[in-house]
C-alpha angles and dihedrals in degrees: 000000000000115000121201136175116240129187118209117229099169122023126225112273094023121136089194122082116216129192129198109250108209093191093059096029092231145085119281128199107247101178148322121253121230117275111287096018115112137161107270094212137003110296121203147127144264108246120236093024133108124198134199091278092057094251129103113278113280122239131191110210110209113206150106091251120117104215137168139231109289096024109145115213134185104223142184110238110228102173142285146258105233112213146167124225123202131194133157093358094307123111124196136169112260107172126184114224115208122217141164121216113246086231094058116115100179093053095034094117095050107107101153140030084246089064092060118097109257089237092065092054091046092049092048092050091047091049093053093043090054095039091054092044088061088058093048092255132123117227114194120186109218108182145326119252133191130245096270093054090044090053090053088052090055093046093051090051099047113126 
């Protein structure tokens, strides 16, 4: 079992997107989502990493927990959705790591991306496709990888 630390930027159910602002050491409102669109799970980042888009690696935290921006969670890494993101003629990798908080009870038995119901993966991919479309970007899921490959992804992107 691979344990990682994740920091929540945008909580599950939020229609507001927050980003960590290093200059002010806090969370800044980035934008509001259209009516009816909310984050399906907590969305955050892995500290001390940097992905292809120049930001820390993204993580989706699957749980029943209602958290808040800045909440730090120890999580079990279960895999990732690898993806490319295109905007203004430039394409970068922008994967979505998947993790479950160690404190979760509802998702306690989930140890691998393969244990997740297919509907959850489909809904997550659809959310990020639509979310990026609103920003004029194209998000293209590539493949699903397990926890060991996801951990390698983290290790190669540590700053």
